[in-house]
N, C-alpha and C positions, 0 to 999 in steps of 0.2 A: 504494500500500500504506500503510495507516494502522496504527500500532502504539500502543496505549495500555496494553498488558499486557507480556508477555515473549515475545520471539522468541529461540530458543535453537538454536545449532549444536553438537550433541553430538559430531559427527564430520563430516568433509567441509566444504563451503563453502555458505553461503547467499549467493548472488550477486544483488544488486540491480542489474540490467543498466542500460545507458545509456539505455534508453527507459522506465525505471521511475522514478516520483517517489515518494519515501518521506517520510512525516510521522510523527515519533515524538515524542509529547508526553503530558503528564499525570504526576501525582505518582508513579505506579507503573510508568512505562514503562522497560523494561530490555531491553538487547541483550546476550545472554550467549553467549560462545564458550568451550567447554571445551577442554582440551588436545587437539590434533589437529583442532580445529574452527576455522572462520573465518567472519567476516561481512565481505563486501566490497561497497562502495558505488561503483558506476560511474556511476549516475544521480544527478540532483539529489536532495538530501535536506535536511530540516529537523529539527533536534533541539532540543527544549525540555525542560529538567529531566530529562535522559536519563542513565541509568546504563549504561556499557559495562563489563561484568564478565566475569570468567573469564580464564584464562591463554592462551586462544586469541587469534587475531588479529582486530582490528577495523580495517579499512583504508578510508580515504577516498581514492579513486584516480581523479581526473580530471574531476569535474563541479563544480557549484556547491553548496556546503554552508553551512548556516546553523546556528550554535550560539547558543542563547538560554538565559538562566537558569542554573540550577545543573547543571553537567555533571560527572559523576564517571567516572573511567576507571582501569582497571588497566594498559592498554597501547594506547590509541587512537593509530593512525598516520595522520598527514596526509601523503600521498605526492604528490598532484598535484591540480590544480584550484584553485578559489577558495573561501576560507573567509570568511564575513561574519557579521554579526548585526544584528538590528533593535533589540534591547535588550542590555544588557551581559551577558556570560557569565563565570561563575566556573568554572575548570577545576580540580577537586579530584582528586588522584591523579597519573597520568602521561600526558602527551601527547608523542608523538614526531613532530617536524616534519622530514620528509626531503625535501620538495619542495613546490612550489606557492606560491600567493599568499594572504596574509591581508590583507584590507582592504576599504575603501570601502563602508560603514564597518565598523570592527571595534573592539570594546572588550573586552579579555580580561584577567581577573585570574587570576594564579597565586598561590594563598594559601600561607601558611606550611605546610611539610610536603608540598607538592606539587612536581611536576617537569615542566619543559618541556625536552625534549632535542632539540637541532638536530644533525643528523648526515647523513652521506652526501656524495655529490659534486654533487648538484643545488643550484642557487642557491635561496635562500629570500628572498622579497620581502614586505615589510610596507608596504602602500600606505594612506596616510591619506585623509581624516582618521581617526584612531583612536589607541588607546593600549593597550599591553600593560603592565600593572602587575604586577611580579614581587616577591612577598614570599616565594616559595619558592626553588627552586634551578633555574636555567637553565644547562644544560651544552651547549657548542657544540664539536662534534668534526667530523672529516671535512674535505673540501676545498671544500665549497660555500660561496659568499659569502652574506652577509646584507646586504640592501639595505633601507634605510628611506627611503621616498619620500612626497612630497605631504603633508607635515605629520604623518607617522606618528611616534609617540613610544614608546620603550621606557624605562619608568621602573623602575629597580632600587630598590625600596623598602627602608626600614630593616629589617634582618634578612634581606633577600633576598641571594642569591648569584648572580653571573653569572660562570661558570667557563669561560674560553676555553682550549681544549686543541688549538689548531691555528694555522696561519699564514694562514688565509683572510681575505679583506678584508671590512670593515664599511664600507659606503659609502652615500651618498645622492645621487640625481640631482637632487632638488628638496628644499626644506627638510624636515628631519626631525631628531628628536633621540633 
């Protein structure tokens, strides 16, 4: 399935099943979920310069996902699977990381005024080489650990906030910062 326009879930769920490969790219590509609507990605998907809009759910749940370029979101949830990129990605708005692996390679920027929320009981792994540059607000709640491995770096930039609201562990099995 290739999206260069708008795919919209007014109600119910658009489910991109595990055997579906999605490519969403282009200056006007938008994935819209209205209240009561959801767009769920169970298969591999690539998003370049994509807008995830609306108050409904946008869920990455268990496959290989690629984010490139400028990504905007009102409530994108990365629940499971692997998130990478071939060119750096800037996440404007809100991304909720509730499980899964970011990495190899991954370079993600959270700009000022944007939010990265780590929550839930599942562990979150960031595997390098790669960097998360946070100039926005990262909030870590829930009991899931955060692991930085294989030269993964989390850089809290000037003006950025890293707000830890739990007693979960931050660890590294191999060099990471």
